[in-house]
C-alpha positions in Angstrom: 108.8 114.1 91.2 109.0 114.0 95.0 105.4 115.2 94.6 104.4 113.3 92.6 106.1 110.5 94.9 103.9 111.6 97.7 100.8 112.2 96.5 100.9 108.5 95.1 101.8 107.2 98.6 98.8 109.2 99.8 96.4 107.4 97.7 97.8 104.1 98.2 97.1 104.4 102.2 94.0 105.8 101.3 92.8 102.7 99.3 94.5 100.4 101.7 92.6 101.8 104.6 89.6 101.2 102.8 90.6 97.0 101.8 91.6 96.8 105.1 87.9 97.8 106.7 86.2 95.3 104.6 88.9 92.8 104.7 88.8 92.8 108.2 85.3 94.2 109.0 83.7 90.9 109.9 86.4 90.0 112.3 86.7 93.0 114.5 83.3 92.5 116.5 85.5 89.1 117.7 89.2 90.2 117.8 89.6 93.6 118.3 91.3 93.2 121.3 92.7 89.8 120.1 96.7 89.4 120.1 98.8 88.7 116.5 100.5 85.8 117.7 96.2 84.2 118.1 94.5 86.0 115.1 96.7 86.0 112.0 99.7 84.1 113.4 102.1 87.0 114.8 104.9 84.1 116.4 105.3 82.1 112.9 108.5 83.0 110.8 107.4 83.8 107.3 109.5 84.0 104.0 108.6 86.3 101.4 109.4 88.5 98.5 109.5 92.1 97.4 109.8 94.4 94.7 109.0 98.0 93.3 110.4 101.2 92.1 113.3 103.4 93.3 113.0 106.8 92.8 116.6 107.6 93.8 118.8 111.1 93.6 121.7 112.2 95.0 122.4 114.4 97.6 125.4 116.4 99.3 127.7 116.8 96.3 130.8 118.8 97.5 130.2 121.2 95.0 127.0 123.2 96.4 125.9 124.8 92.9 126.1 121.1 90.8 122.2 120.6 91.0 121.0 116.8 89.7 117.8 115.2 89.1 116.1 112.0 89.7 115.9 108.4 88.1 113.2 106.0 88.1 115.2 102.3 88.8 113.9 99.3 90.8 114.4 96.6 93.5 113.7 93.0 94.2 114.6 90.2 96.4 114.5 88.0 99.6 112.6 89.1 102.9 112.1 87.4 106.7 110.5 88.1 109.6 111.0 87.4 112.5 108.8 87.9 115.3 110.1 88.6 118.7 108.0 89.8 121.0 104.4 91.2 119.9 104.2 93.9 118.5 108.4 93.3 117.6 109.7 91.5 115.2 112.9 91.3 113.3 112.9 91.6 109.1 116.1 91.4 107.9 116.4 91.7 103.7 119.0 91.3 100.3 117.7 93.3 97.7 119.2 93.3 94.3 118.8 98.0 94.3 119.7 100.1 91.6 120.6 103.9 92.1 121.5 106.5 90.6 120.8 110.3 89.4 120.9 112.5 85.9 122.5 115.8 85.6 122.5 118.3 82.6 126.1 119.6 81.5 127.6 121.7 79.5 128.6 118.6 77.0 125.0 117.2 77.5 122.7 115.4 79.4 124.3 112.7 81.7 123.3 109.3 83.9 124.6 107.6 86.6 122.7 103.9 87.3 125.1 101.8 90.2 123.9 98.5 91.4 123.9 97.0 94.8 123.1 94.7 97.0 121.2 95.9 100.1 120.8 94.5 103.2 118.5 96.5 105.5 118.7 95.2 109.2 114.9 96.1 110.4 113.1 96.6 113.2 109.2 96.0 112.1 106.7 97.4 114.4 103.0 95.9 114.2 100.6 99.1 114.7 98.0 97.3 114.1 96.4 94.2 112.2 97.0 95.9 108.7 100.1 98.6 109.6 103.4 98.3 110.2 106.6 100.8 110.5 110.0 99.7 109.8 113.5 101.0 111.2 117.1 100.5 111.4 120.1 100.0 109.1 121.3 98.7 106.0 124.3 97.7 105.0 125.0 98.5 100.7 127.8 96.8 98.6 128.2 97.9 95.4 128.2 95.6 92.1 128.8 98.2 89.3 128.2 101.5 87.5 126.8 102.7 84.1 127.6 106.4 83.4 125.7 107.5 79.7 126.6 110.5 78.1 123.9 112.1 75.8 123.9 114.9 73.5 120.4 115.3 73.5 120.3 113.7 69.9 121.8 110.4 70.6 124.1 107.9 73.0 127.8 109.8 72.8 129.2 107.3 75.0 128.8 104.7 77.6 130.8 103.5 80.3 131.0 100.9 82.5 132.5 100.3 85.8 132.8 97.5 88.0 132.5 98.3 91.6 132.9 94.7 94.0 136.0 96.2 95.3 134.7 99.3 96.6 133.7 99.8 100.2 130.5 99.2 101.5 128.5 101.9 102.2 126.4 102.3 105.6 122.6 103.8 105.4 119.6 104.1 106.7 116.0 102.7 106.5 112.5 103.8 107.6 109.7 102.8 106.0 106.0 101.4 106.6 103.6 98.7 105.6 100.0 97.8 104.7 98.2 94.9 104.2 96.3 94.4 101.5 95.7 90.9 103.3 97.6 88.5 105.1 100.0 88.0 102.3 100.4 90.7 100.4 101.7 94.1 100.9 103.1 97.6 99.9 105.4 99.0 101.1 106.8 102.8 101.3 110.5 103.5 102.1 112.9 106.2 102.4 116.5 105.3 102.7 119.8 107.6 102.6 123.4 106.4 102.5 125.5 108.4 106.2 128.8 107.8 104.2 130.0 109.7 101.5 131.2 107.6 98.3 135.0 108.3 96.6 134.4 106.0 93.5 136.6 107.2 90.5 133.4 105.0 88.8 131.3 107.9 89.9 131.1 111.3 87.8 130.5 113.4 91.2 132.7 111.9 94.1 131.7 112.4 97.6 127.7 112.4 97.1 125.0 109.9 99.4 122.7 108.1 97.7 119.4 108.9 98.5 116.4 106.9 97.4 112.3 106.4 97.8 111.0 103.3 97.4 107.3 101.9 96.4 106.5 98.8 96.0 104.7 95.2 97.2 105.7 92.6 99.1 105.0 88.9 99.1 104.8 86.7 102.0 104.7 82.4 101.8 102.4 81.0 104.5 
């Protein structure tokens, strides 16, 4: 799945660069060296929304022989872009994000989906008129977890847990963005927990969530 995701991201990058050549081409001769503030309102605070797919998995289980498979989930939420000094801005977000993994056990197939409120606090670097790089910490607040057991023919059990009393988790985020136009962005990010979970709702306590994200962001003028 990671190879497919990597290929998809490469295709999106190529398409975005090609589109930007068309979108910005009529301005290059005049504004190639112009600061972002004069050409595209870099110093304007912008609010937006974002959403897309999560390709989630679990890593670093205590059992070295225990392997897991990924699941496809989603994220959606609000974004903010606060310029500091060109080309750096502060980009906090509040996202509802679903994470988890799947595994084949002696009792059949097992899938876990956990819901979080993620708050990334990112430094955003505008590297070109249409390309940016983000990096920073993320605080994740657990909400709920659903464990599903499938014997291969039907769902044998589904357990729901409220995890709002569990400790928050500190993550790391790194990613890139490609502007289709001044208001629409393709986003690709990677997040991983810095802390292991110890919640009883989890099938393998001690793991860390790992998520590849691919989605769109929409900024309002």
